[in-house]
Chimera marker file (.cmm) of the C-alpha trace (Angstrom):
<marker_set name="trace">
<marker id="1" x="-25.268" y="-19.027" z="-4.435" r="1" g="1" b="0" radius="0.5"/>
<marker id="2" x="-25.278" y="-16.912" z="-7.322" r="1" g="1" b="0" radius="0.5"/>
<marker id="3" x="-22.020" y="-17.224" z="-9.456" r="1" g="1" b="0" radius="0.5"/>
<marker id="4" x="-21.605" y="-15.750" z="-12.950" r="1" g="1" b="0" radius="0.5"/>
<marker id="5" x="-18.359" y="-14.974" z="-15.280" r="1" g="1" b="0" radius="0.5"/>
<marker id="6" x="-16.174" y="-11.995" z="-14.101" r="1" g="1" b="0" radius="0.5"/>
<marker id="7" x="-15.980" y="-10.295" z="-17.377" r="1" g="1" b="0" radius="0.5"/>
<marker id="8" x="-13.271" y="-8.030" z="-16.254" r="1" g="1" b="0" radius="0.5"/>
<marker id="9" x="-11.049" y="-11.111" z="-15.228" r="1" g="1" b="0" radius="0.5"/>
<marker id="10" x="-12.049" y="-12.542" z="-18.518" r="1" g="1" b="0" radius="0.5"/>
<marker id="11" x="-10.640" y="-9.754" z="-20.680" r="1" g="1" b="0" radius="0.5"/>
<marker id="12" x="-7.631" y="-9.537" z="-18.587" r="1" g="1" b="0" radius="0.5"/>
<marker id="13" x="-6.704" y="-13.303" z="-19.106" r="1" g="1" b="0" radius="0.5"/>
<marker id="14" x="-7.228" y="-12.938" z="-22.707" r="1" g="1" b="0" radius="0.5"/>
<marker id="15" x="-4.992" y="-10.299" z="-23.106" r="1" g="1" b="0" radius="0.5"/>
<marker id="16" x="-2.274" y="-11.938" z="-20.769" r="1" g="1" b="0" radius="0.5"/>
<marker id="17" x="-2.613" y="-15.131" z="-23.221" r="1" g="1" b="0" radius="0.5"/>
<marker id="18" x="-2.397" y="-12.766" z="-26.223" r="1" g="1" b="0" radius="0.5"/>
<marker id="19" x="1.052" y="-10.979" z="-24.642" r="1" g="1" b="0" radius="0.5"/>
<marker id="20" x="2.386" y="-14.515" z="-24.259" r="1" g="1" b="0" radius="0.5"/>
<marker id="21" x="2.015" y="-14.112" z="-20.346" r="1" g="1" b="0" radius="0.5"/>
<marker id="22" x="0.950" y="-17.782" z="-19.702" r="1" g="1" b="0" radius="0.5"/>
<marker id="23" x="2.512" y="-20.897" z="-18.523" r="1" g="1" b="0" radius="0.5"/>
<marker id="24" x="1.288" y="-24.137" z="-20.667" r="1" g="1" b="0" radius="0.5"/>
<marker id="25" x="1.762" y="-26.652" z="-17.850" r="1" g="1" b="0" radius="0.5"/>
<marker id="26" x="-0.256" y="-29.994" z="-17.024" r="1" g="1" b="0" radius="0.5"/>
<marker id="27" x="-3.446" y="-30.561" z="-15.179" r="1" g="1" b="0" radius="0.5"/>
<marker id="28" x="-1.687" y="-31.861" z="-11.991" r="1" g="1" b="0" radius="0.5"/>
<marker id="29" x="0.427" y="-28.682" z="-11.685" r="1" g="1" b="0" radius="0.5"/>
<marker id="30" x="-1.897" y="-26.586" z="-10.138" r="1" g="1" b="0" radius="0.5"/>
<marker id="31" x="-1.756" y="-27.660" z="-6.666" r="1" g="1" b="0" radius="0.5"/>
<marker id="32" x="1.741" y="-26.421" z="-6.492" r="1" g="1" b="0" radius="0.5"/>
<marker id="33" x="1.408" y="-23.522" z="-9.037" r="1" g="1" b="0" radius="0.5"/>
<marker id="34" x="-1.576" y="-21.871" z="-7.558" r="1" g="1" b="0" radius="0.5"/>
<marker id="35" x="-1.015" y="-19.112" z="-5.243" r="1" g="1" b="0" radius="0.5"/>
<marker id="36" x="-0.715" y="-19.792" z="-1.331" r="1" g="1" b="0" radius="0.5"/>
<marker id="37" x="-2.865" y="-17.907" z="1.175" r="1" g="1" b="0" radius="0.5"/>
<marker id="38" x="0.241" y="-15.705" z="2.117" r="1" g="1" b="0" radius="0.5"/>
<marker id="39" x="0.548" y="-14.781" z="-1.463" r="1" g="1" b="0" radius="0.5"/>
<marker id="40" x="-3.167" y="-14.096" z="-1.829" r="1" g="1" b="0" radius="0.5"/>
<marker id="41" x="-2.707" y="-11.673" z="1.120" r="1" g="1" b="0" radius="0.5"/>
<marker id="42" x="0.196" y="-9.949" z="0.093" r="1" g="1" b="0" radius="0.5"/>
<marker id="43" x="-0.954" y="-9.231" z="-3.237" r="1" g="1" b="0" radius="0.5"/>
<marker id="44" x="-4.204" y="-7.961" z="-1.590" r="1" g="1" b="0" radius="0.5"/>
<marker id="45" x="-2.221" y="-5.737" z="0.515" r="1" g="1" b="0" radius="0.5"/>
<marker id="46" x="-0.458" y="-4.311" z="-2.421" r="1" g="1" b="0" radius="0.5"/>
<marker id="47" x="-2.919" y="-4.111" z="-5.076" r="1" g="1" b="0" radius="0.5"/>
<marker id="48" x="-6.273" y="-4.255" z="-3.608" r="1" g="1" b="0" radius="0.5"/>
<marker id="49" x="-9.476" y="-5.900" z="-4.108" r="1" g="1" b="0" radius="0.5"/>
<marker id="50" x="-10.072" y="-4.582" z="-7.800" r="1" g="1" b="0" radius="0.5"/>
<marker id="51" x="-6.803" y="-6.058" z="-9.041" r="1" g="1" b="0" radius="0.5"/>
<marker id="52" x="-7.062" y="-9.305" z="-6.999" r="1" g="1" b="0" radius="0.5"/>
<marker id="53" x="-10.625" y="-9.791" z="-8.787" r="1" g="1" b="0" radius="0.5"/>
<marker id="54" x="-8.837" y="-9.758" z="-12.096" r="1" g="1" b="0" radius="0.5"/>
<marker id="55" x="-7.392" y="-13.407" z="-11.255" r="1" g="1" b="0" radius="0.5"/>
<marker id="56" x="-10.932" y="-15.065" z="-10.912" r="1" g="1" b="0" radius="0.5"/>
<marker id="57" x="-13.207" y="-15.853" z="-13.544" r="1" g="1" b="0" radius="0.5"/>
<marker id="58" x="-16.182" y="-16.028" z="-11.261" r="1" g="1" b="0" radius="0.5"/>
<marker id="59" x="-17.861" y="-13.968" z="-8.813" r="1" g="1" b="0" radius="0.5"/>
<marker id="60" x="-20.386" y="-14.728" z="-6.353" r="1" g="1" b="0" radius="0.5"/>
<marker id="61" x="-22.874" y="-11.854" z="-6.042" r="1" g="1" b="0" radius="0.5"/>
<marker id="62" x="-24.145" y="-12.992" z="-2.657" r="1" g="1" b="0" radius="0.5"/>
<marker id="63" x="-20.630" y="-11.960" z="-1.302" r="1" g="1" b="0" radius="0.5"/>
<marker id="64" x="-19.267" y="-8.642" z="-0.631" r="1" g="1" b="0" radius="0.5"/>
<marker id="65" x="-16.773" y="-7.377" z="-3.089" r="1" g="1" b="0" radius="0.5"/>
<marker id="66" x="-14.322" y="-6.920" z="-0.692" r="1" g="1" b="0" radius="0.5"/>
<marker id="67" x="-14.285" y="-10.580" z="0.517" r="1" g="1" b="0" radius="0.5"/>
<marker id="68" x="-12.323" y="-13.650" z="-0.650" r="1" g="1" b="0" radius="0.5"/>
<marker id="69" x="-15.474" y="-15.404" z="-0.869" r="1" g="1" b="0" radius="0.5"/>
<marker id="70" x="-16.690" y="-13.092" z="-3.657" r="1" g="1" b="0" radius="0.5"/>
<marker id="71" x="-14.096" y="-14.642" z="-6.130" r="1" g="1" b="0" radius="0.5"/>
<marker id="72" x="-14.098" y="-17.943" z="-7.379" r="1" g="1" b="0" radius="0.5"/>
<marker id="73" x="-12.238" y="-19.883" z="-10.201" r="1" g="1" b="0" radius="0.5"/>
<marker id="74" x="-8.496" y="-18.643" z="-10.038" r="1" g="1" b="0" radius="0.5"/>
<marker id="75" x="-6.554" y="-19.275" z="-13.141" r="1" g="1" b="0" radius="0.5"/>
<marker id="76" x="-3.031" y="-17.648" z="-12.355" r="1" g="1" b="0" radius="0.5"/>
<marker id="77" x="-0.242" y="-16.738" z="-10.367" r="1" g="1" b="0" radius="0.5"/>
<marker id="78" x="-0.638" y="-12.801" z="-10.118" r="1" g="1" b="0" radius="0.5"/>
<marker id="79" x="1.305" y="-12.628" z="-13.262" r="1" g="1" b="0" radius="0.5"/>
<marker id="80" x="0.791" y="-15.335" z="-15.851" r="1" g="1" b="0" radius="0.5"/>
<marker id="81" x="-2.222" y="-17.483" z="-16.885" r="1" g="1" b="0" radius="0.5"/>
<marker id="82" x="-1.602" y="-20.972" z="-16.035" r="1" g="1" b="0" radius="0.5"/>
<marker id="83" x="-3.030" y="-23.855" z="-18.350" r="1" g="1" b="0" radius="0.5"/>
<marker id="84" x="-3.235" y="-26.249" z="-15.208" r="1" g="1" b="0" radius="0.5"/>
<marker id="85" x="-5.422" y="-23.469" z="-13.149" r="1" g="1" b="0" radius="0.5"/>
<marker id="86" x="-7.554" y="-23.242" z="-16.255" r="1" g="1" b="0" radius="0.5"/>
<marker id="87" x="-8.153" y="-27.126" z="-16.602" r="1" g="1" b="0" radius="0.5"/>
<marker id="88" x="-9.124" y="-26.892" z="-12.870" r="1" g="1" b="0" radius="0.5"/>
<marker id="89" x="-11.687" y="-24.238" z="-13.311" r="1" g="1" b="0" radius="0.5"/>
<marker id="90" x="-12.996" y="-25.854" z="-16.251" r="1" g="1" b="0" radius="0.5"/>
<marker id="91" x="-13.817" y="-28.966" z="-14.706" r="1" g="1" b="0" radius="0.5"/>
<marker id="92" x="-15.252" y="-27.387" z="-11.635" r="1" g="1" b="0" radius="0.5"/>
<marker id="93" x="-17.347" y="-25.179" z="-13.866" r="1" g="1" b="0" radius="0.5"/>
<marker id="94" x="-18.813" y="-27.966" z="-15.883" r="1" g="1" b="0" radius="0.5"/>
<marker id="95" x="-19.431" y="-30.022" z="-12.826" r="1" g="1" b="0" radius="0.5"/>
<marker id="96" x="-21.212" y="-26.853" z="-10.958" r="1" g="1" b="0" radius="0.5"/>
<marker id="97" x="-23.302" y="-25.773" z="-14.233" r="1" g="1" b="0" radius="0.5"/>
<marker id="98" x="-21.738" y="-22.534" z="-14.635" r="1" g="1" b="0" radius="0.5"/>
<marker id="99" x="-22.115" y="-22.447" z="-18.530" r="1" g="1" b="0" radius="0.5"/>
<marker id="100" x="-20.783" y="-19.239" z="-18.829" r="1" g="1" b="0" radius="0.5"/>
<marker id="101" x="-17.794" y="-19.535" z="-16.880" r="1" g="1" b="0" radius="0.5"/>
<marker id="102" x="-17.119" y="-23.250" z="-18.508" r="1" g="1" b="0" radius="0.5"/>
<marker id="103" x="-17.249" y="-21.612" z="-22.354" r="1" g="1" b="0" radius="0.5"/>
<marker id="104" x="-14.864" y="-18.733" z="-20.915" r="1" g="1" b="0" radius="0.5"/>
<marker id="105" x="-12.281" y="-20.964" z="-19.610" r="1" g="1" b="0" radius="0.5"/>
<marker id="106" x="-12.639" y="-23.398" z="-22.570" r="1" g="1" b="0" radius="0.5"/>
<marker id="107" x="-11.765" y="-20.330" z="-24.873" r="1" g="1" b="0" radius="0.5"/>
<marker id="108" x="-8.752" y="-19.499" z="-22.865" r="1" g="1" b="0" radius="0.5"/>
<marker id="109" x="-7.613" y="-23.069" z="-22.849" r="1" g="1" b="0" radius="0.5"/>
<marker id="110" x="-8.047" y="-23.051" z="-26.579" r="1" g="1" b="0" radius="0.5"/>
<marker id="111" x="-6.231" y="-19.803" z="-26.864" r="1" g="1" b="0" radius="0.5"/>
<marker id="112" x="-3.165" y="-21.480" z="-24.926" r="1" g="1" b="0" radius="0.5"/>
<marker id="113" x="-3.107" y="-25.010" z="-26.703" r="1" g="1" b="0" radius="0.5"/>
<marker id="114" x="-3.073" y="-22.658" z="-30.183" r="1" g="1" b="0" radius="0.5"/>
<marker id="115" x="0.103" y="-21.397" z="-28.888" r="1" g="1" b="0" radius="0.5"/>
<link id1="1" id2="2" r="1" g="1" b="0" radius="0.2"/>
<link id1="2" id2="3" r="1" g="1" b="0" radius="0.2"/>
<link id1="3" id2="4" r="1" g="1" b="0" radius="0.2"/>
<link id1="4" id2="5" r="1" g="1" b="0" radius="0.2"/>
<link id1="5" id2="6" r="1" g="1" b="0" radius="0.2"/>
<link id1="6" id2="7" r="1" g="1" b="0" radius="0.2"/>
<link id1="7" id2="8" r="1" g="1" b="0" radius="0.2"/>
<link id1="8" id2="9" r="1" g="1" b="0" radius="0.2"/>
<link id1="9" id2="10" r="1" g="1" b="0" radius="0.2"/>
<link id1="10" id2="11" r="1" g="1" b="0" radius="0.2"/>
<link id1="11" id2="12" r="1" g="1" b="0" radius="0.2"/>
<link id1="12" id2="13" r="1" g="1" b="0" radius="0.2"/>
<link id1="13" id2="14" r="1" g="1" b="0" radius="0.2"/>
<link id1="14" id2="15" r="1" g="1" b="0" radius="0.2"/>
<link id1="15" id2="16" r="1" g="1" b="0" radius="0.2"/>
<link id1="16" id2="17" r="1" g="1" b="0" radius="0.2"/>
<link id1="17" id2="18" r="1" g="1" b="0" radius="0.2"/>
<link id1="18" id2="19" r="1" g="1" b="0" radius="0.2"/>
<link id1="19" id2="20" r="1" g="1" b="0" radius="0.2"/>
<link id1="20" id2="21" r="1" g="1" b="0" radius="0.2"/>
<link id1="21" id2="22" r="1" g="1" b="0" radius="0.2"/>
<link id1="22" id2="23" r="1" g="1" b="0" radius="0.2"/>
<link id1="23" id2="24" r="1" g="1" b="0" radius="0.2"/>
<link id1="24" id2="25" r="1" g="1" b="0" radius="0.2"/>
<link id1="25" id2="26" r="1" g="1" b="0" radius="0.2"/>
<link id1="26" id2="27" r="1" g="1" b="0" radius="0.2"/>
<link id1="27" id2="28" r="1" g="1" b="0" radius="0.2"/>
<link id1="28" id2="29" r="1" g="1" b="0" radius="0.2"/>
<link id1="29" id2="30" r="1" g="1" b="0" radius="0.2"/>
<link id1="30" id2="31" r="1" g="1" b="0" radius="0.2"/>
<link id1="31" id2="32" r="1" g="1" b="0" radius="0.2"/>
<link id1="32" id2="33" r="1" g="1" b="0" radius="0.2"/>
<link id1="33" id2="34" r="1" g="1" b="0" radius="0.2"/>
<link id1="34" id2="35" r="1" g="1" b="0" radius="0.2"/>
<link id1="35" id2="36" r="1" g="1" b="0" radius="0.2"/>
<link id1="36" id2="37" r="1" g="1" b="0" radius="0.2"/>
<link id1="37" id2="38" r="1" g="1" b="0" radius="0.2"/>
<link id1="38" id2="39" r="1" g="1" b="0" radius="0.2"/>
<link id1="39" id2="40" r="1" g="1" b="0" radius="0.2"/>
<link id1="40" id2="41" r="1" g="1" b="0" radius="0.2"/>
<link id1="41" id2="42" r="1" g="1" b="0" radius="0.2"/>
<link id1="42" id2="43" r="1" g="1" b="0" radius="0.2"/>
<link id1="43" id2="44" r="1" g="1" b="0" radius="0.2"/>
<link id1="44" id2="45" r="1" g="1" b="0" radius="0.2"/>
<link id1="45" id2="46" r="1" g="1" b="0" radius="0.2"/>
<link id1="46" id2="47" r="1" g="1" b="0" radius="0.2"/>
<link id1="47" id2="48" r="1" g="1" b="0" radius="0.2"/>
<link id1="48" id2="49" r="1" g="1" b="0" radius="0.2"/>
<link id1="49" id2="50" r="1" g="1" b="0" radius="0.2"/>
<link id1="50" id2="51" r="1" g="1" b="0" radius="0.2"/>
<link id1="51" id2="52" r="1" g="1" b="0" radius="0.2"/>
<link id1="52" id2="53" r="1" g="1" b="0" radius="0.2"/>
<link id1="53" id2="54" r="1" g="1" b="0" radius="0.2"/>
<link id1="54" id2="55" r="1" g="1" b="0" radius="0.2"/>
<link id1="55" id2="56" r="1" g="1" b="0" radius="0.2"/>
<link id1="56" id2="57" r="1" g="1" b="0" radius="0.2"/>
<link id1="57" id2="58" r="1" g="1" b="0" radius="0.2"/>
<link id1="58" id2="59" r="1" g="1" b="0" radius="0.2"/>
<link id1="59" id2="60" r="1" g="1" b="0" radius="0.2"/>
<link id1="60" id2="61" r="1" g="1" b="0" radius="0.2"/>
<link id1="61" id2="62" r="1" g="1" b="0" radius="0.2"/>
<link id1="62" id2="63" r="1" g="1" b="0" radius="0.2"/>
<link id1="63" id2="64" r="1" g="1" b="0" radius="0.2"/>
<link id1="64" id2="65" r="1" g="1" b="0" radius="0.2"/>
<link id1="65" id2="66" r="1" g="1" b="0" radius="0.2"/>
<link id1="66" id2="67" r="1" g="1" b="0" radius="0.2"/>
<link id1="67" id2="68" r="1" g="1" b="0" radius="0.2"/>
<link id1="68" id2="69" r="1" g="1" b="0" radius="0.2"/>
<link id1="69" id2="70" r="1" g="1" b="0" radius="0.2"/>
<link id1="70" id2="71" r="1" g="1" b="0" radius="0.2"/>
<link id1="71" id2="72" r="1" g="1" b="0" radius="0.2"/>
<link id1="72" id2="73" r="1" g="1" b="0" radius="0.2"/>
<link id1="73" id2="74" r="1" g="1" b="0" radius="0.2"/>
<link id1="74" id2="75" r="1" g="1" b="0" radius="0.2"/>
<link id1="75" id2="76" r="1" g="1" b="0" radius="0.2"/>
<link id1="76" id2="77" r="1" g="1" b="0" radius="0.2"/>
<link id1="77" id2="78" r="1" g="1" b="0" radius="0.2"/>
<link id1="78" id2="79" r="1" g="1" b="0" radius="0.2"/>
<link id1="79" id2="80" r="1" g="1" b="0" radius="0.2"/>
<link id1="80" id2="81" r="1" g="1" b="0" radius="0.2"/>
<link id1="81" id2="82" r="1" g="1" b="0" radius="0.2"/>
<link id1="82" id2="83" r="1" g="1" b="0" radius="0.2"/>
<link id1="83" id2="84" r="1" g="1" b="0" radius="0.2"/>
<link id1="84" id2="85" r="1" g="1" b="0" radius="0.2"/>
<link id1="85" id2="86" r="1" g="1" b="0" radius="0.2"/>
<link id1="86" id2="87" r="1" g="1" b="0" radius="0.2"/>
<link id1="87" id2="88" r="1" g="1" b="0" radius="0.2"/>
<link id1="88" id2="89" r="1" g="1" b="0" radius="0.2"/>
<link id1="89" id2="90" r="1" g="1" b="0" radius="0.2"/>
<link id1="90" id2="91" r="1" g="1" b="0" radius="0.2"/>
<link id1="91" id2="92" r="1" g="1" b="0" radius="0.2"/>
<link id1="92" id2="93" r="1" g="1" b="0" radius="0.2"/>
<link id1="93" id2="94" r="1" g="1" b="0" radius="0.2"/>
<link id1="94" id2="95" r="1" g="1" b="0" radius="0.2"/>
<link id1="95" id2="96" r="1" g="1" b="0" radius="0.2"/>
<link id1="96" id2="97" r="1" g="1" b="0" radius="0.2"/>
<link id1="97" id2="98" r="1" g="1" b="0" radius="0.2"/>
<link id1="98" id2="99" r="1" g="1" b="0" radius="0.2"/>
<link id1="99" id2="100" r="1" g="1" b="0" radius="0.2"/>
<link id1="100" id2="101" r="1" g="1" b="0" radius="0.2"/>
<link id1="101" id2="102" r="1" g="1" b="0" radius="0.2"/>
<link id1="102" id2="103" r="1" g="1" b="0" radius="0.2"/>
<link id1="103" id2="104" r="1" g="1" b="0" radius="0.2"/>
<link id1="104" id2="105" r="1" g="1" b="0" radius="0.2"/>
<link id1="105" id2="106" r="1" g="1" b="0" radius="0.2"/>
<link id1="106" id2="107" r="1" g="1" b="0" radius="0.2"/>
<link id1="107" id2="108" r="1" g="1" b="0" radius="0.2"/>
<link id1="108" id2="109" r="1" g="1" b="0" radius="0.2"/>
<link id1="109" id2="110" r="1" g="1" b="0" radius="0.2"/>
<link id1="110" id2="111" r="1" g="1" b="0" radius="0.2"/>
<link id1="111" id2="112" r="1" g="1" b="0" radius="0.2"/>
<link id1="112" id2="113" r="1" g="1" b="0" radius="0.2"/>
<link id1="113" id2="114" r="1" g="1" b="0" radius="0.2"/>
<link id1="114" id2="115" r="1" g="1" b="0" radius="0.2"/>
</marker_set>
């Protein structure tokens, strides 16, 4: 698997945080806050793959751009960045050795914590 940072999503997330469109929730909240499969599919139907990809900080180049498997490390609910989503992504990226994603997530996490 060739997973790397999704630069477009990183820029999108930074803009959302700068604009105050984030939730400073706790680590364990992600299981409740992350979009359900139905919410993902509804967003895809309305917005398409290009916008869907803005909500995932990683991309797998071995998977097609128009598949869910292409997108890794979700960080929000298709409206706001969630601190808990970032914490989950940060932990997984570090465990899996995706240093570019880990650094990007840590940056976003820091932006939220600084308020």
